[in-house]
C-alpha positions in Angstrom: 24.2 14.8 9.8 23.6 13.8 6.2 22.5 10.3 7.2 20.0 11.8 9.7 18.6 14.1 7.0 18.3 11.3 4.5 16.5 9.1 7.0 14.2 12.0 7.9 13.2 12.7 4.3 12.9 9.0 3.5 10.5 8.6 6.4 8.4 11.5 5.2 8.3 9.9 1.7 7.2 6.5 3.1 4.6 8.1 5.3 3.2 10.1 2.3 3.1 7.0 0.2 1.2 5.2 2.9 -1.4 7.9 3.1 -1.7 7.9 -0.7 -2.3 4.2 -0.8 -4.9 4.4 1.9 -6.7 7.2 0.1 -6.7 5.3 -3.2 -8.1 2.2 -1.4 -10.9 4.3 0.1 -11.8 6.0 -3.2 -12.0 2.7 -5.1 -13.9 0.9 -2.3 -11.1 -1.5 -1.6 -10.8 -0.8 2.1 -12.0 -4.3 2.9 -8.9 -5.8 1.3 -5.9 -5.8 3.6 -2.8 -4.3 2.0 -0.5 -7.1 2.9 -2.9 -9.7 1.3 -2.9 -7.6 -1.8 0.9 -7.3 -2.0 1.3 -11.0 -1.4 -1.2 -11.8 -4.1 0.5 -9.4 -6.5 3.8 -11.2 -5.9 2.1 -14.5 -6.6 0.2 -13.0 -9.6 -3.2 -14.0 -8.1 -4.7 -10.6 -7.7 -7.9 -11.6 -9.7 -8.6 -14.2 -7.0 -8.6 -11.6 -4.2 -10.6 -9.1 -6.3 -13.3 -11.8 -7.0 -13.5 -13.2 -3.5 -13.7 -9.9 -1.7 -15.9 -7.8 -3.9 
């Protein structure tokens, strides 16, 4: 039962983070940047290239 509750609350947390990220993207006008491209670029430390090429 404890594992089920943990997974339930974890899924709620992940869902709320997803909504928050999408809201922030819309507020700052970055909705044209795909999130996965952004995360890959952050991992490669090339976020300035994405920001300059898409907006």
